[in-house]
Steps between C-alpha positions, in 0.01 A plus 500: 500500500430367847435135586145596604439650157642189329273285716201718416570483127551124523175455685317721254646297210382176657149644554485617140610159373246329729228728360607428141506122547168502685342696213644251250361210697154659519516587130575134421200395705283755324614390155438133586154584637399703192634228273296231676186711543334396171532137612357554850187285439706230331733490797206458736357227281827309524508553876150360530581194284619270785170549684270495197654171390355335813162671510189345337426603145263768628749621766645847478642786699272784603545870571333607827608862479398713204855612427665160552507403129714810442723513806577129543676469160677832568639371828618182337660695215689718750623189678617337174662827397691503826623145431612609153675815623664347809829401328552856373392649833742276689773591257447865588521417869815295440662773296441739790642281780770308308766779506499485878561124518832320517595273212433179695161637611409572140612154396265347759206741493438519125453122441281480809287785373457344155427159652243651736312664216503183288387285790216742574380469139531121519294503819220702336501266201486200734198650675318562172573173321516253790371633831186687390363221278540252789338737746203579274450131417460437874289811574257445216463132592394588855220741410186388688204381304267780405779760511638660183861621523514842335787700654519879476772615260660729759503226766644255247769748395605559862510128572712415196740792554553403862568140402736610225694730731510233771643247254747756365627578851506128590733443205748744654592230751847427353586872494411532867714195581796631299484850656487348850803286425700770327440742788606239752168495684492121474727223382426215257533255792235688698260511207546127447438439866186715493363334186217326688383828658525679167281240332241543773505879452470457119204266550327750729555784251371285211194403705425866580534610140291229335149352538467202734506241224843355572601490134549875468700501823730226370535673164631813674692323773713277274650787290570704813686205658694427177594865468618501864725204420621670182591817694681294760695312231602813311591667831730214590673518161546878529642476848744227395613714205540805732615372842556855619123571482425197714735624776 
């Protein structure tokens, strides 16, 4: 059999495996969605809790569109199902690419992938339990007299999901630092020297992502800065343990 034929069979095998693993990932998402579907309204009630806790006793969310009471919980359920299925979906992606990696690449990439997923979850939890309550406490306290705050359920869902995703991505700071160090794009000395600029950039990002109350900005800024320092510290330790990677 010719080399071209071997290459064609190899490519076809990779495509078939990619198709199989993609179908498994989508199946996991579908199973998670169907399993959570009966609890769609309960999930939305929990999502609304941080805001409702700061509204007056008569305060509530409203549905402007006729179909919003149906579609808003469905969207949230799909998002939660994605969070539930992500570990299995990433495992399928890892199983597909891992055979092509060197041993040292696997040793570095797998812990980073696991840490990235865990940090993303921690970021979302931080947004729900810390950031959102602080933001809603400020926003509800600044409602002008004569105005009743009654957000639309779709608008509220979009706002909370954006904040959750923003916090999840912000908590990826140490992974970004580690990858930059491991790839040799920067050195620990450079990151230490640029610390002041990094803090300014973090402050700007936190200000853009939060209401102008100051407290919410600080609540997001401090974890991002601490995670930056943690990534720098771990990067230093890894480079000392593997001097060849620092060269």
